[in-house]
Backbone as ProteinMPNN parsed JSONL, in Angstrom:
{"seq_chain_A": "MPLTRAEEAGKKSPRLVRAAARIAVIAQWPDKHKCLFVRHQTKGLELPGGAIDPNEVPLQTSLRELREEAGMQLSADCRLMLIDMVPIKDQRGGSWLDIIYGTIVTPLQITVQQEAEFPIFWLTLEEIREMVDRQLSSYKTALIALRECVYWTY", "coords_chain_A": {"N_chain_A": [[-75.474, -52.217, 20.146], [-73.106, -53.039, 22.575], [-69.545, -53.437, 22.091], [-67.494, -56.383, 22.328], [-64.624, -57.076, 24.449], [-62.541, -58.067, 22.845], [-63.381, -57.202, 20.324], [-63.295, -54.426, 20.682], [-60.545, -54.105, 20.986], [-59.705, -54.598, 18.469], [-59.109, -57.154, 17.729], [-61.013, -58.907, 16.868], [-63.606, -58.917, 14.405], [-66.408, -56.681, 14.596], [-69.669, -57.926, 15.401], [-73.089, -58.112, 14.496], [-75.041, -59.842, 15.369], [-75.042, -61.768, 18.206], [-73.975, -64.841, 19.392], [-73.656, -67.782, 21.341], [-72.225, -70.985, 21.994], [-72.693, -73.92, 23.865], [-71.886, -76.908, 25.736], [-73.334, -79.723, 27.201], [-71.956, -82.181, 28.814], [-72.672, -85.313, 29.753], [-71.79, -87.715, 32.015], [-71.701, -91.209, 32.557], [-71.557, -92.425, 35.54], [-70.777, -95.017, 37.943], [-72.786, -94.977, 39.979], [-74.526, -92.833, 39.41], [-75.581, -90.241, 37.063], [-73.477, -87.556, 35.967], [-72.752, -84.099, 35.329], [-70.567, -82.181, 33.316], [-68.834, -79.321, 34.357], [-67.185, -76.125, 34.141], [-65.104, -73.881, 35.987], [-65.353, -70.582, 35.715], [-63.491, -67.562, 36.129], [-64.915, -65.172, 36.612], [-67.653, -65.725, 36.16], [-68.254, -68.004, 37.551], [-69.352, -71.408, 38.074], [-70.005, -73.022, 35.043], [-71.397, -74.479, 32.043], [-69.102, -75.768, 29.62], [-68.279, -73.473, 27.066], [-68.715, -70.81, 24.613], [-68.314, -67.804, 22.599], [-69.427, -67.893, 19.218], [-67.271, -68.244, 16.602], [-66.425, -66.442, 13.546], [-67.215, -68.126, 10.49], [-67.739, -70.532, 11.726], [-69.843, -73.153, 12.849], [-72.455, -73.586, 15.312], [-72.217, -76.171, 16.585], [-69.541, -76.895, 16.086], [-68.32, -74.884, 17.567], [-69.088, -75.537, 20.206], [-67.681, -77.935, 20.61], [-65.04, -77.048, 20.224], [-64.798, -75.23, 22.347], [-65.109, -76.99, 24.498], [-62.744, -78.431, 24.251], [-60.855, -76.325, 24.599], [-61.561, -75.077, 27.111], [-61.983, -77.188, 28.96], [-60.057, -78.994, 28.287], [-60.63, -81.338, 26.953], [-61.56, -83.871, 24.568], [-64.143, -85.316, 22.704], [-64.859, -88.692, 21.719], [-65.127, -89.907, 18.326], [-67.444, -91.39, 18.031], [-69.334, -90.308, 19.685], [-72.488, -88.938, 19.968], [-74.115, -85.898, 19.43], [-76.753, -83.828, 20.569], [-79.135, -81.218, 20.056], [-80.041, -79.405, 22.823], [-81.159, -77.077, 23.954], [-82.077, -73.648, 23.295], [-81.323, -70.597, 24.429], [-82.352, -67.35, 25.064], [-80.362, -64.613, 26.107], [-79.926, -61.835, 28.2], [-77.475, -59.483, 27.988], [-75.379, -58.15, 30.471], [-73.95, -55.899, 29.875], [-75.458, -54.712, 28.037], [-77.49, -55.264, 25.116], [-78.038, -58.506, 23.558], [-77.709, -62.094, 23.726], [-77.689, -65.335, 22.208], [-77.794, -68.395, 23.585], [-76.783, -71.454, 22.504], [-77.239, -74.745, 23.094], [-75.779, -77.891, 23.292], [-75.926, -81.455, 23.897], [-74.608, -84.524, 25.25], [-74.188, -87.999, 26.07], [-71.718, -89.764, 27.754], [-69.223, -92.326, 28.295], [-66.455, -92.814, 30.519], [-64.424, -93.793, 28.822], [-64.904, -92.61, 26.396], [-63.908, -90.095, 26.42], [-61.196, -88.019, 25.825], [-58.405, -86.644, 27.298], [-56.775, -83.941, 26.163], [-55.202, -81.713, 26.5], [-53.967, -79.337, 28.907], [-56.496, -78.083, 30.964], [-58.168, -74.958, 30.525], [-59.696, -73.911, 32.534], [-60.615, -74.886, 35.921], [-62.153, -78.094, 36.256], [-65.309, -79.702, 36.966], [-67.307, -82.44, 37.899], [-70.625, -82.682, 38.286], [-73.432, -83.709, 40.228], [-77.052, -83.81, 40.001], [-78.06, -82.776, 42.414], [-75.816, -81.384, 43.38], [-75.518, -79.424, 41.42], [-77.806, -77.898, 41.863], [-77.111, -76.8, 44.325], [-74.654, -75.452, 43.887], [-74.456, -73.958, 41.47], [-75.061, -70.88, 39.799], [-78.307, -69.805, 39.58], [-79.24, -68.025, 37.72], [-77.86, -68.355, 35.391], [-77.786, -69.694, 32.054], [-76.697, -72.185, 31.955], [-77.433, -73.466, 34.323], [-80.245, -74.147, 34.231], [-80.281, -75.666, 31.854], [-78.453, -77.766, 32.35], [-79.786, -79.123, 34.393], [-82.051, -79.988, 32.983], [-80.773, -81.64, 31.089], [-79.627, -83.647, 32.735], [-81.92, -84.787, 33.861], [-83.293, -85.722, 31.605], [-81.535, -87.278, 30.12], [-81.621, -90.035, 30.272], [-83.548, -90.729, 28.488], [-82.529, -90.156, 26.043], [-81.838, -91.392, 22.935], [-79.869, -92.924, 20.45]], "CA_chain_A": [[-75.006, -53.263, 21.024], [-71.702, -52.778, 22.903], [-68.543, -54.354, 21.562], [-66.765, -57.206, 23.29], [-63.252, -56.587, 24.637], [-61.75, -58.441, 21.666], [-63.781, -56.319, 19.227], [-62.756, -53.1, 20.984], [-59.093, -54.134, 20.791], [-59.431, -54.831, 17.06], [-58.702, -58.547, 17.511], [-62.12, -59.578, 16.19], [-64.532, -58.015, 13.721], [-67.689, -56.534, 15.298], [-70.791, -58.696, 14.875], [-74.388, -57.57, 14.863], [-75.758, -60.891, 16.085], [-74.135, -62.465, 19.106], [-74.45, -66.167, 19.778], [-72.672, -68.626, 22.011], [-72.581, -72.406, 21.998], [-72.237, -74.635, 25.051], [-72.086, -78.356, 25.651], [-73.595, -80.438, 28.452], [-71.407, -83.535, 28.721], [-73.198, -86.123, 30.85], [-71.011, -88.947, 32.167], [-72.351, -92.31, 33.263], [-70.755, -92.937, 36.651], [-71.403, -96.256, 38.421], [-73.978, -94.789, 40.806], [-75.435, -91.818, 38.867], [-75.072, -89.388, 35.991], [-72.913, -86.27, 36.385], [-72.587, -83.153, 34.228], [-69.293, -81.463, 33.342], [-68.831, -77.86, 34.478], [-65.894, -75.467, 34.322], [-65.244, -72.712, 36.865], [-64.826, -69.325, 35.174], [-63.062, -66.66, 37.204], [-65.927, -64.162, 36.923], [-69.024, -66.234, 36.084], [-68.439, -69.184, 38.386], [-69.538, -72.695, 37.392], [-70.798, -72.963, 33.82], [-71.099, -75.483, 31.03], [-68.092, -75.259, 28.688], [-68.866, -72.81, 25.909], [-68.275, -69.455, 24.335], [-68.793, -67.138, 21.392], [-69.255, -68.566, 17.933], [-66.343, -67.509, 15.744], [-66.823, -66.394, 12.13], [-66.992, -69.361, 9.724], [-67.926, -71.682, 12.605], [-71.236, -73.447, 13.178], [-72.54, -73.754, 16.766], [-71.713, -77.464, 17.044], [-68.073, -76.789, 16.091], [-67.953, -74.02, 18.69], [-69.228, -76.256, 21.479], [-66.573, -78.896, 20.711], [-63.807, -76.269, 20.398], [-64.795, -74.693, 23.709], [-64.861, -78.13, 25.387], [-61.308, -78.699, 24.156], [-60.098, -75.209, 25.167], [-61.859, -74.791, 28.516], [-61.873, -78.377, 29.813], [-58.94, -79.816, 27.829], [-61.164, -82.649, 26.573], [-62.129, -84.11, 23.249], [-65.027, -86.478, 22.677], [-64.55, -89.643, 20.652], [-65.92, -89.702, 17.109], [-68.735, -92.079, 18.115], [-70.264, -89.56, 20.546], [-73.507, -88.192, 19.232], [-74.569, -84.703, 20.132], [-78.09, -83.378, 20.206], [-79.49, -79.878, 20.509], [-80.868, -79.481, 24.028], [-81.885, -75.847, 24.259], [-81.611, -72.358, 22.79], [-81.758, -69.705, 25.501], [-81.994, -65.937, 24.884], [-79.686, -64.068, 27.286], [-79.696, -60.386, 28.252], [-76.103, -59.181, 28.384], [-75.339, -57.095, 31.492], [-73.367, -54.711, 29.261], [-76.402, -54.267, 27.021], [-77.594, -56.211, 24.011], [-78.529, -59.853, 23.845], [-77.014, -63.263, 23.184], [-78.456, -66.566, 22.13], [-76.998, -69.553, 24.004], [-77.183, -72.676, 21.81], [-76.631, -75.743, 23.976], [-75.81, -79.282, 22.851], [-75.69, -82.416, 24.963], [-74.22, -85.887, 24.904], [-73.9, -88.907, 27.179], [-70.45, -90.444, 27.484], [-68.558, -93.127, 29.317], [-65.09, -92.286, 30.643], [-63.594, -94.209, 27.684], [-65.2, -91.778, 25.232], [-63.327, -88.77, 26.632], [-59.741, -87.961, 25.766], [-57.83, -85.394, 27.796], [-55.785, -83.595, 25.149], [-54.342, -80.612, 26.925], [-54.327, -78.816, 30.218], [-57.725, -77.3, 30.913], [-58.065, -73.519, 30.78], [-60.384, -73.676, 33.802], [-60.837, -76.102, 36.715], [-63.358, -78.822, 35.853], [-66.087, -80.343, 38.024], [-68.4, -83.324, 37.491], [-71.635, -82.413, 39.308], [-74.723, -84.397, 40.224], [-78.22, -82.929, 40.007], [-78.123, -82.095, 43.712], [-74.695, -80.446, 43.471], [-75.819, -78.288, 40.539], [-78.781, -77.058, 42.578], [-76.438, -76.118, 45.434], [-73.419, -74.74, 43.568], [-74.467, -73.194, 40.221], [-75.899, -69.677, 39.783], [-79.586, -70.116, 38.93], [-79.493, -67.055, 36.655], [-77.122, -68.748, 34.191], [-78.454, -70.682, 31.196], [-76.11, -73.491, 32.275], [-78.163, -74.073, 35.442], [-81.483, -74.759, 33.75], [-80.001, -76.66, 30.824], [-77.821, -78.94, 32.963], [-80.838, -79.872, 35.089], [-82.831, -80.664, 31.939], [-79.947, -82.709, 30.513], [-79.495, -84.754, 33.687], [-83.217, -85.444, 34.029], [-83.785, -86.329, 30.372], [-80.519, -88.054, 29.398], [-81.994, -91.457, 30.233], [-84.452, -90.917, 27.352], [-81.826, -89.884, 24.79], [-81.439, -92.583, 22.19], [-79.15, -92.565, 19.226]], "C_chain_A": [[-73.522, -53.01, 21.312], [-70.774, -53.84, 22.318], [-67.954, -55.199, 22.678], [-65.363, -56.63, 23.438], [-62.388, -56.876, 23.419], [-62.098, -57.56, 20.465], [-63.232, -54.915, 19.438], [-61.259, -53.03, 20.707], [-58.716, -54.373, 19.327], [-58.999, -56.252, 16.742], [-59.772, -59.354, 16.78], [-62.98, -58.523, 15.515], [-65.816, -57.89, 14.527], [-68.783, -57.344, 14.608], [-72.092, -58.071, 15.344], [-75.196, -58.572, 15.67], [-74.751, -61.644, 16.941], [-74.777, -63.797, 19.503], [-73.303, -66.918, 20.427], [-73.162, -70.065, 21.92], [-71.951, -73.053, 23.22], [-72.477, -76.121, 24.843], [-72.28, -78.93, 27.052], [-73.115, -81.871, 28.247], [-71.863, -84.292, 29.961], [-72.417, -87.429, 30.884], [-71.8, -89.964, 32.974], [-71.386, -92.847, 34.311], [-71.466, -94.174, 37.182], [-72.714, -96.032, 39.181], [-74.976, -93.781, 40.249], [-74.781, -91.073, 37.72], [-74.534, -88.088, 36.591], [-72.674, -85.422, 35.147], [-71.287, -82.373, 34.412], [-69.519, -79.955, 33.412], [-67.397, -77.375, 34.539], [-66.133, -74.245, 35.204], [-64.533, -71.52, 36.229], [-64.485, -68.401, 36.337], [-64.144, -65.663, 37.586], [-67.342, -64.718, 36.978], [-69.29, -67.428, 36.977], [-68.612, -70.437, 37.549], [-70.476, -72.549, 36.198], [-70.479, -74.157, 32.945], [-70.008, -74.924, 30.122], [-68.775, -74.626, 27.477], [-68.335, -71.412, 25.732], [-68.81, -68.964, 23.004], [-68.492, -67.959, 20.143], [-68.377, -67.686, 17.054], [-66.877, -67.447, 14.316], [-66.42, -67.7, 11.431], [-67.089, -70.621, 10.586], [-69.425, -71.902, 12.772], [-71.294, -73.74, 14.677], [-71.983, -75.079, 17.29], [-70.186, -77.469, 17.093], [-67.599, -75.963, 17.282], [-68.016, -74.78, 20.001], [-68.084, -77.251, 21.674], [-65.229, -78.189, 20.901], [-63.703, -75.757, 21.828], [-64.57, -75.803, 24.74], [-63.364, -78.435, 25.424], [-60.499, -77.593, 24.852], [-60.308, -75.085, 26.679], [-61.647, -75.987, 29.435], [-60.721, -79.293, 29.407], [-59.361, -81.181, 27.326], [-61.638, -82.683, 25.133], [-62.974, -85.368, 23.329], [-64.619, -87.403, 21.541], [-65.518, -89.43, 19.491], [-67.29, -90.366, 17.18], [-69.727, -91.401, 19.058], [-71.239, -88.783, 19.672], [-73.983, -87.035, 20.083], [-75.955, -84.33, 19.651], [-78.314, -81.975, 20.749], [-80.423, -80.016, 21.702], [-81.749, -78.254, 24.172], [-81.276, -74.672, 23.509], [-82.201, -71.312, 23.723], [-81.363, -68.267, 25.184], [-81.45, -65.373, 26.197], [-79.589, -62.557, 27.15], [-78.293, -60.156, 28.773], [-76.123, -58.03, 29.379], [-74.766, -55.802, 30.938], [-74.311, -54.098, 28.244], [-76.427, -55.27, 25.885], [-78.064, -57.571, 24.477], [-77.651, -60.895, 23.175], [-78.035, -64.368, 23.019], [-77.505, -67.692, 22.501], [-77.579, -70.795, 23.334], [-76.466, -73.82, 22.518], [-76.883, -77.16, 23.457], [-75.563, -80.193, 24.046], [-75.283, -83.765, 24.414], [-74.03, -86.691, 26.178], [-72.636, -89.67, 26.809], [-70.104, -91.404, 28.619], [-67.149, -92.553, 29.434], [-64.185, -92.659, 29.468], [-63.804, -93.349, 26.446], [-64.637, -90.363, 25.353], [-61.812, -88.891, 26.589], [-59.3, -86.613, 26.313], [-56.668, -85.073, 26.875], [-54.788, -82.548, 25.609], [-54.763, -80.195, 28.315], [-55.556, -77.927, 30.073], [-57.444, -75.836, 31.226], [-58.658, -73.174, 32.148], [-60.462, -74.98, 34.593], [-62.147, -76.772, 36.283], [-63.992, -79.516, 37.055], [-67.142, -81.227, 37.379], [-69.446, -83.245, 38.597], [-72.893, -83.249, 39.113], [-75.833, -83.353, 40.185], [-78.268, -82.109, 41.293], [-77.011, -81.05, 43.847], [-74.911, -79.225, 42.578], [-76.781, -77.344, 41.238], [-78.126, -76.243, 43.687], [-75.356, -75.143, 44.982], [-73.466, -73.806, 42.356], [-75.461, -72.039, 40.321], [-77.162, -69.964, 38.969], [-79.935, -69.153, 37.802], [-78.807, -67.441, 35.341], [-77.912, -69.768, 33.376], [-77.939, -72.086, 31.491], [-76.883, -74.211, 33.372], [-79.369, -74.849, 34.92], [-81.193, -75.901, 32.768], [-79.362, -77.914, 31.399], [-78.853, -79.781, 33.708], [-81.696, -80.646, 34.088], [-82.054, -81.86, 31.398], [-79.843, -83.902, 31.454], [-80.808, -85.506, 33.877], [-83.605, -86.256, 32.795], [-82.786, -87.24, 29.671], [-80.862, -89.541, 29.326], [-82.921, -91.764, 29.052], [-83.762, -90.686, 26.011], [-81.439, -91.202, 24.151], [-80.807, -92.141, 20.891], [-79.261, -93.679, 18.226]], "O_chain_A": [[-72.753, -52.787, 20.377], [-71.172, -54.981, 22.085], [-67.92, -54.779, 23.835], [-64.954, -55.786, 22.641], [-61.594, -56.032, 23.004], [-61.219, -57.209, 19.678], [-62.759, -54.28, 18.495], [-60.761, -52.004, 20.243], [-57.534, -54.353, 18.983], [-58.572, -56.537, 15.624], [-59.47, -60.365, 16.147], [-63.076, -57.387, 15.981], [-66.281, -58.881, 15.091], [-68.818, -57.436, 13.381], [-72.179, -57.561, 16.461], [-75.953, -58.186, 16.56], [-73.723, -62.102, 16.442], [-75.943, -63.863, 19.891], [-72.134, -66.711, 20.1], [-74.358, -70.324, 21.788], [-70.806, -72.762, 23.564], [-73.168, -76.538, 23.914], [-71.499, -78.66, 27.964], [-73.781, -82.673, 27.592], [-71.484, -83.953, 31.082], [-72.385, -88.165, 29.897], [-72.475, -89.624, 33.946], [-70.497, -93.638, 33.995], [-72.649, -94.365, 36.899], [-73.651, -96.818, 39.039], [-76.161, -93.854, 40.575], [-73.595, -91.243, 37.439], [-75.058, -87.584, 37.585], [-72.426, -85.942, 34.059], [-70.951, -81.958, 35.521], [-70.287, -79.388, 32.635], [-66.498, -78.115, 34.939], [-67.209, -73.648, 35.182], [-63.305, -71.444, 36.201], [-65.115, -68.455, 37.394], [-64.285, -65.334, 38.763], [-68.157, -64.235, 37.763], [-70.443, -67.827, 37.144], [-68.083, -70.525, 36.441], [-71.584, -72.028, 36.317], [-69.424, -74.776, 33.081], [-69.984, -73.719, 29.873], [-69.731, -75.178, 26.933], [-67.606, -70.89, 26.575], [-69.642, -69.61, 22.368], [-67.458, -68.618, 20.033], [-68.702, -66.527, 16.796], [-67.681, -68.287, 13.912], [-65.394, -68.295, 11.759], [-66.568, -71.669, 10.204], [-70.191, -70.941, 12.83], [-70.276, -74.109, 15.263], [-71.34, -75.101, 18.339], [-69.6, -77.993, 18.041], [-66.603, -76.298, 17.925], [-67.103, -74.682, 20.821], [-67.572, -77.394, 22.784], [-64.376, -78.668, 21.648], [-62.643, -75.841, 22.448], [-63.907, -75.575, 25.752], [-62.792, -78.667, 26.489], [-59.569, -77.885, 25.604], [-59.342, -74.998, 27.437], [-61.183, -75.826, 30.564], [-60.434, -80.266, 30.104], [-58.541, -82.098, 27.274], [-62.056, -81.675, 24.564], [-62.577, -86.36, 23.941], [-64.095, -86.953, 20.522], [-66.589, -88.846, 19.657], [-68.208, -89.957, 16.469], [-70.852, -91.878, 19.211], [-70.841, -88.066, 18.754], [-74.22, -87.169, 21.283], [-76.289, -84.494, 18.478], [-77.75, -81.595, 21.775], [-81.467, -80.663, 21.613], [-82.937, -78.364, 24.474], [-80.103, -74.7, 23.136], [-83.419, -71.154, 23.805], [-80.175, -67.974, 25.045], [-82.008, -65.622, 27.266], [-79.209, -62.054, 26.093], [-77.958, -60.584, 29.877], [-76.813, -57.034, 29.156], [-75.053, -54.724, 31.458], [-73.996, -53.067, 27.651], [-75.484, -56.042, 25.714], [-78.437, -57.761, 25.635], [-76.951, -60.619, 22.201], [-79.11, -64.337, 23.619], [-76.515, -67.922, 21.806], [-78.735, -71.148, 23.57], [-75.236, -73.865, 22.545], [-78.02, -77.568, 23.219], [-75.054, -79.756, 25.078], [-75.574, -84.105, 23.267], [-73.746, -86.133, 27.238], [-72.502, -90.161, 25.688], [-70.618, -91.303, 29.733], [-66.696, -91.865, 28.52], [-63.263, -91.909, 29.148], [-62.97, -93.356, 25.541], [-64.867, -89.527, 24.479], [-61.224, -89.758, 27.237], [-59.759, -85.567, 25.855], [-55.694, -85.823, 26.803], [-53.65, -82.519, 25.142], [-55.785, -80.644, 28.834], [-55.635, -77.112, 29.154], [-56.606, -75.51, 32.067], [-58.185, -72.265, 32.831], [-60.384, -76.062, 34.011], [-63.129, -76.092, 35.982], [-63.317, -79.869, 38.022], [-67.799, -80.817, 36.422], [-69.196, -83.686, 39.719], [-73.353, -83.466, 37.992], [-75.577, -82.156, 40.319], [-78.491, -80.899, 41.261], [-77.242, -79.959, 44.367], [-74.528, -78.114, 42.944], [-76.594, -76.128, 41.21], [-78.543, -75.117, 43.958], [-75.155, -74.111, 45.622], [-72.6, -72.941, 42.223], [-76.559, -72.194, 40.856], [-77.078, -70.325, 37.796], [-80.833, -69.434, 37.008], [-79.148, -66.902, 34.288], [-78.621, -70.604, 33.935], [-78.659, -73.066, 31.3], [-76.98, -75.438, 33.355], [-79.493, -76.054, 35.142], [-81.796, -76.971, 32.854], [-79.697, -79.02, 30.977], [-78.805, -81.01, 33.661], [-82.029, -81.81, 34.312], [-82.599, -82.955, 31.263], [-79.958, -85.046, 31.017], [-80.808, -86.727, 34.037], [-84.174, -87.341, 32.914], [-83.154, -87.917, 28.711], [-80.428, -90.229, 28.402], [-83.064, -92.922, 28.659], [-84.331, -90.981, 24.96], [-80.779, -92.032, 24.777], [-81.171, -91.116, 20.314], [-78.722, -93.574, 17.124]]}, "name": "protein", "num_of_chains": 1, "seq": "MPLTRAEEAGKKSPRLVRAAARIAVIAQWPDKHKCLFVRHQTKGLELPGGAIDPNEVPLQTSLRELREEAGMQLSADCRLMLIDMVPIKDQRGGSWLDIIYGTIVTPLQITVQQEAEFPIFWLTLEEIREMVDRQLSSYKTALIALRECVYWTY"}
């Protein structure tokens, strides 16, 4: 399996198993639910997420990536649930496993802590269908999250 840029540069230890964690944050707007996306420079619109660091569990990764990429932190009373685990073929060779969590929030449950690494977008179901690459795991998972979030109970 090819090394990532950080592994090639010696900044990270090579890993045999590659996994990423993402988070689908669904906000309750007055008229409908919307899902948070960030716009990556190369991948386009995606759910916030990234590689799981050593000594990190997937849930920690999803929250860290939300903070880094979108500049947001969820309140302690937000409950997260596992939505999906999607095997991904890496274009450079090898495979990843995308582990995706979801939560429903109100605007009061989100704290903006820092400037976002990427531009953020709150998208409706229709906007996701129009704007997000259908080949990305974020596309399918966000649609599932928006359709099923009304059934999530905590």
